[in-house]
KEPA-697266 format. One line per 4 residues: for each residue x, y, z of C-alpha. Coordinates in Angstrom, 2 decimals. Layout:
residues N
X Y Z | ...
***
This chain:
residues 404
81.70 42.41 -2.40 | 81.51 39.74 -5.11 | 82.39 36.91 -2.48 | 79.52 38.36 -0.32
77.02 38.27 -3.21 | 78.04 34.65 -4.08 | 77.69 33.48 -0.36 | 74.10 35.24 0.12
71.71 32.96 1.40 | 68.38 32.09 -0.24 | 65.10 34.11 0.74 | 62.51 33.23 1.82
63.99 31.03 4.41 | 62.87 27.85 6.17 | 61.40 28.14 9.65 | 62.79 26.35 12.54
61.15 23.97 15.02 | 58.70 26.54 16.36 | 56.14 27.38 13.92 | 55.63 30.99 15.40
59.24 32.22 15.12 | 60.93 33.44 11.98 | 63.54 31.32 10.24 | 66.58 30.90 12.53
68.85 32.34 9.77 | 66.97 35.63 9.99 | 67.84 35.67 13.70 | 71.59 35.25 12.62
71.49 37.81 10.13 | 69.85 40.36 12.44 | 72.57 40.00 14.95 | 75.65 39.44 12.61
74.79 41.02 9.26 | 71.58 43.30 9.65 | 71.84 44.64 6.08 | 73.14 41.94 3.81
72.51 40.37 0.32 | 70.14 37.66 -0.21 | 69.65 35.38 -3.32 | 66.22 35.07 -4.91
64.72 32.38 -7.27 | 66.11 34.18 -10.37 | 69.73 34.47 -8.97 | 69.29 37.96 -8.44
70.86 39.28 -4.88 | 68.85 42.28 -3.53 | 69.55 43.76 -0.06 | 67.86 42.22 2.91
66.83 44.52 5.69 | 66.45 42.72 9.14 | 66.70 45.44 11.78 | 63.60 47.39 13.29
65.08 50.95 12.75 | 66.30 50.13 9.33 | 63.29 48.74 8.16 | 61.21 51.81 9.28
63.87 54.15 7.51 | 63.60 52.16 4.34 | 59.98 51.92 4.45 | 59.40 55.51 4.97
61.96 56.74 2.34 | 60.51 58.07 -0.94 | 63.61 57.07 -2.83 | 62.39 53.52 -2.19
59.81 52.38 -4.67 | 56.94 49.89 -4.48 | 56.36 49.93 -8.28 | 57.31 46.49 -9.97
57.75 48.30 -13.20 | 61.14 49.66 -12.16 | 64.30 47.78 -13.19 | 65.87 46.02 -10.25
62.52 45.25 -8.44 | 63.11 42.07 -6.33 | 59.86 39.76 -7.45 | 58.82 36.95 -5.13
58.39 34.43 -8.00 | 58.69 34.00 -11.64 | 54.92 34.31 -11.95 | 55.13 37.83 -10.64
57.89 38.87 -12.73 | 56.32 37.73 -15.88 | 53.02 39.43 -15.07 | 54.65 42.66 -13.91
52.59 45.72 -14.82 | 49.29 43.93 -15.03 | 47.99 45.00 -11.71 | 47.28 48.66 -11.22
46.09 49.29 -7.82 | 47.67 51.72 -5.43 | 49.62 49.05 -3.45 | 51.94 48.77 -6.26
52.28 52.41 -7.28 | 54.26 55.40 -5.73 | 53.20 58.89 -4.78 | 51.40 60.87 -6.21
49.60 58.21 -8.10 | 49.56 56.08 -4.89 | 48.13 58.76 -2.75 | 45.48 59.74 -5.29
44.12 56.34 -5.67 | 44.28 55.46 -1.95 | 42.59 58.67 -1.04 | 39.45 57.31 -2.90
38.84 54.78 -0.45 | 40.62 56.00 2.86 | 37.36 57.31 4.29 | 35.78 53.91 4.29
38.73 52.49 6.56 | 39.06 55.39 8.89 | 38.85 54.62 12.70 | 35.48 56.40 13.22
33.95 54.64 10.31 | 35.26 51.14 11.46 | 34.36 51.67 15.08 | 30.85 52.25 13.90
30.90 48.70 12.38 | 32.03 47.15 15.80 | 28.30 46.03 16.77 | 27.86 44.40 13.40
31.20 42.56 13.64 | 30.19 41.58 17.19 | 27.09 40.23 15.95 | 28.45 38.45 13.13
31.05 36.92 15.41 | 28.46 35.65 18.01 | 26.49 34.14 15.15 | 29.31 32.16 13.91
30.18 30.89 17.35 | 26.49 30.14 18.00 | 26.64 27.73 14.96 | 29.97 26.29 16.05
28.54 25.41 19.56 | 25.41 24.05 17.99 | 27.26 21.71 15.67 | 29.52 18.71 15.92
33.04 18.74 17.37 | 35.65 18.92 16.52 | 35.33 21.60 13.99 | 37.69 23.20 11.65
38.09 26.74 13.05 | 39.15 28.20 9.77 | 36.20 27.18 8.00 | 33.81 27.96 10.85
35.02 31.26 12.09 | 38.34 32.65 10.88 | 37.41 32.83 7.14 | 33.82 33.69 7.08
33.91 36.55 9.79 | 36.21 38.91 7.67 | 34.70 37.62 4.37 | 31.25 38.66 5.63
32.59 42.01 6.83 | 34.54 42.85 3.53 | 31.67 41.51 1.32 | 29.26 43.90 3.18
31.55 46.94 2.86 | 32.45 46.28 -0.81 | 28.97 45.26 -1.91 | 30.24 41.77 -2.87
27.67 38.82 -2.56 | 28.92 36.68 0.24 | 27.16 33.66 -1.66 | 30.13 33.89 -4.16
32.74 33.21 -1.31 | 33.49 29.89 -2.52 | 34.92 31.38 -5.81 | 36.96 34.19 -4.25
38.24 32.06 -1.59 | 39.49 29.60 -4.05 | 41.20 32.16 -6.23 | 42.48 34.22 -3.45
44.40 31.09 -2.18 | 45.68 30.28 -5.67 | 47.12 33.92 -5.89 | 48.84 33.84 -2.56
50.58 30.44 -3.36 | 54.06 30.59 -3.46 | 54.79 27.92 -6.20 | 52.27 28.99 -8.85
53.54 28.87 -12.47 | 52.97 32.31 -14.21 | 50.17 30.71 -16.21 | 48.40 29.61 -12.92
48.65 32.95 -11.38 | 47.54 34.60 -14.59 | 44.44 32.22 -14.94 | 43.49 32.76 -11.34
43.88 36.63 -11.63 | 41.91 36.60 -14.87 | 39.06 34.51 -13.39 | 38.72 36.77 -10.48
38.95 39.98 -12.59 | 36.06 38.51 -14.87 | 33.95 38.01 -11.87 | 34.55 41.43 -10.57
34.05 42.96 -13.92 | 30.83 41.44 -14.32 | 29.88 42.76 -10.79 | 30.92 46.09 -11.40
28.96 46.15 -14.71 | 25.76 44.88 -12.86 | 26.26 47.67 -10.02 | 26.67 50.18 -12.70
23.26 49.45 -13.88 | 21.76 49.73 -10.30 | 24.26 50.99 -7.62 | 23.67 50.28 -3.96
24.95 51.85 -0.68 | 28.49 50.15 -0.78 | 32.12 51.14 -1.70 | 32.01 49.64 -5.08
29.00 51.51 -6.08 | 30.38 54.79 -4.94 | 33.53 54.16 -6.95 | 31.38 53.54 -9.97
29.14 56.53 -9.37 | 31.79 58.96 -8.43 | 34.80 57.80 -10.46 | 33.76 55.39 -13.22
30.97 57.18 -14.71 | 32.60 60.70 -14.79 | 35.74 58.96 -16.42 | 38.09 59.50 -13.57
38.72 55.82 -13.32 | 38.59 52.96 -15.99 | 36.59 49.75 -15.39 | 40.15 48.27 -15.08
41.04 50.44 -12.28 | 37.96 49.73 -10.44 | 38.23 45.97 -10.95 | 41.85 46.01 -9.48
40.85 48.19 -6.58 | 38.10 45.71 -6.01 | 40.59 42.70 -6.21 | 43.02 44.31 -3.84
40.29 45.09 -1.17 | 38.56 41.94 -1.51 | 41.61 39.69 -1.10 | 43.52 41.84 1.39
40.39 42.31 3.33 | 39.67 38.82 4.25 | 42.88 36.73 3.82 | 45.09 38.53 6.19
42.66 38.91 9.17 | 41.34 35.17 8.65 | 45.08 34.01 9.04 | 45.60 36.10 12.22
42.38 34.91 13.82 | 43.54 31.13 13.19 | 47.20 31.50 13.90 | 46.65 33.77 16.78
44.40 31.15 18.37 | 46.97 28.44 17.89 | 49.68 30.61 19.51 | 47.32 31.38 22.58
46.46 27.75 22.87 | 50.19 26.97 23.13 | 50.67 29.86 25.52 | 47.92 29.05 28.19
49.15 31.59 30.70 | 48.60 34.38 28.04 | 45.30 33.02 27.08 | 44.03 32.96 30.82
44.97 36.52 31.04 | 43.19 37.47 27.96 | 40.16 35.64 28.55 | 39.97 36.90 32.31
40.78 40.61 31.07 | 37.61 43.01 31.47 | 39.58 46.16 30.11 | 39.21 46.49 26.47
42.67 48.20 26.39 | 44.19 44.61 27.53 | 42.53 42.99 24.51 | 43.86 45.77 22.39
47.35 45.10 23.73 | 47.08 41.50 22.97 | 45.94 42.17 19.41 | 49.10 44.29 18.76
51.52 41.90 20.54 | 50.04 39.00 18.37 | 50.46 41.05 15.26 | 53.97 41.48 16.27
54.71 38.05 17.51 | 53.37 36.29 14.42 | 53.93 38.82 11.59 | 52.02 36.90 9.01
53.68 38.70 6.00 | 56.55 36.51 5.83 | 57.50 36.97 2.15 | 59.18 40.49 2.74
58.25 43.85 1.62 | 59.69 44.23 -1.83 | 61.01 47.45 -2.97 | 63.79 49.00 -5.38
65.97 52.03 -4.87 | 65.26 55.02 -7.23 | 68.30 56.76 -5.95 | 71.54 56.15 -4.06
70.99 56.04 -0.48 | 72.56 54.95 2.83 | 71.18 52.62 5.42 | 72.87 51.63 8.53
76.23 52.85 6.98 | 75.89 50.85 3.80 | 75.27 52.28 0.46 | 72.38 50.99 -1.61
72.59 52.05 -5.18 | 69.81 53.18 -7.63 | 68.33 50.31 -9.47 | 69.18 47.70 -6.43
66.40 45.64 -5.08 | 65.49 45.82 -1.22 | 63.51 43.42 0.85 | 62.38 44.39 4.13
61.81 41.31 6.34 | 59.41 42.76 8.78 | 58.93 39.33 10.39 | 62.26 39.55 11.92
62.31 43.33 12.33 | 59.34 42.70 14.79 | 61.76 40.45 16.82 | 64.48 43.28 17.19
65.37 43.21 20.76 | 66.39 47.00 20.47 | 62.65 47.80 19.74 | 60.99 44.90 21.73
62.73 43.59 25.01 | 62.62 39.57 25.06 | 61.34 39.73 21.52 | 60.71 36.01 21.39
58.45 36.04 24.16 | 54.54 36.46 23.84 | 53.56 39.03 26.24 | 49.98 40.23 25.64
50.67 43.10 28.32 | 53.59 44.42 26.24 | 53.05 47.82 24.49 | 53.76 46.76 20.87
51.75 49.27 18.93 | 54.97 50.48 17.23 | 55.34 47.10 15.41 | 55.67 47.16 11.61
53.36 44.10 10.95 | 51.28 46.40 8.80 | 54.18 47.94 7.14 | 55.21 51.60 7.77
55.29 54.91 5.91 | 52.85 55.82 3.13 | 52.22 52.23 1.97 | 51.36 50.90 5.59
48.13 48.84 5.48 | 45.22 50.93 4.62 | 42.83 48.28 6.37 | 44.39 48.20 9.59
41.74 49.98 11.66 | 39.25 47.20 10.36 | 41.72 44.39 11.11 | 42.07 45.57 14.50
38.58 45.88 15.46 | 37.79 42.41 13.94 | 40.60 40.83 16.00 | 39.71 42.58 19.10
36.09 41.28 18.86 | 36.95 37.79 18.00 | 39.89 37.41 20.71 | 37.52 38.97 23.29
34.68 36.85 22.54 | 35.75 33.41 21.25 | 37.83 32.28 24.31 | 35.18 33.42 26.76
32.38 31.76 24.94 | 34.28 28.70 24.46 | 36.46 28.67 27.57 | 37.66 24.88 27.15
38.63 25.51 23.36 | 41.69 23.21 22.57 | 43.50 21.92 19.71 | 41.84 18.58 18.35
45.31 17.34 16.96 | 48.74 17.62 18.23 | 50.59 21.09 17.20 | 52.96 19.06 14.71
49.73 17.88 12.84 | 48.45 21.37 12.13 | 49.09 22.27 8.53 | 50.86 25.64 8.82
51.12 27.71 5.47 | 54.60 27.51 4.73 | 53.77 27.36 0.94 | 51.65 30.67 1.04
52.93 34.35 0.80 | 50.75 35.19 3.83 | 51.42 32.79 6.83 | 48.73 30.91 8.82
47.05 27.63 8.97 | 45.30 25.81 6.15 | 42.86 24.22 8.92 | 42.63 24.28 12.47
40.84 21.38 14.04 | 39.45 22.44 17.54 | 37.43 20.78 20.15 | 36.05 21.90 23.53
***
């Protein structure tokens, strides 16, 4: 075992020539050592899970913890390690604390509630595309559509002023950057918390019809949540609510432009089910969470015949789990007609993404609308000049110059 640990490859790994594929080393591990050790920045050697079935097993097991306060947790960076325990939202808590917190906002992201938002999301999408068509070209699709749309939607849902987007866009990018020092992460986190704390205090004086106001009235005022609890909940929902979808809009567009047969099929589809299938397949194919889902074992358990001991870190590499041929035949092929809803791009188990219904509707609206309204959409630069987010915890593109 000691020799295996010493030889453990570093994670995260470097992508190959194709910007849409996971790192080649993950392909090799999935085929040869599906449950193996990997080496992190601090020299620790947690387990790396690469198979689809193993990933679902680990993510659903209550003996596997998401709480970074537990010893052995495999932190992504030194900054996260040094700032452990400062963030209190449910994403980094286990049940029953996780379930209790999550339940407070579940209704706002349920399918029925999100479907009622579809006309508004369509209206916002059409307005942004109107602006694109009326303006100069080429245009950066990230700044013109991919980032504004989910930002507008999550701002309206939470009650965050969209006019303040420059601040939370800047700070969100800083918080997701892989190479931050602990001081940089702490400063960005504190600035965003200060902003949100001021917003919560103002809403406490005059609540409106939005999620944050409801938390203030129903949880903060009766003393069920502290102001820090509300601020951390707001921070999680604000950043997760726009960064992930923004990256999927832009990266999905690049992938489709590089697969014109799939783009043509999507553009020609009249059946909403085809669009829904395309969204699921792009989520699977791209899997923008490419930093692994980090966990730690609370008890001994066996995965794939291998014993994982209490206190050992576990990283579930969903980016390669979604390319497992046992779950998805011809996994490296983008096929929008594939039935891919069982992917793990949103995670799995009790911690799977709360906002996935909203993300799905936003992506369905954009993918159904953009390529029809701008049928000649094309990259304005060669693919190798597109700045992909190799430096960020969430994969995507920093900018996407397009023309038509």
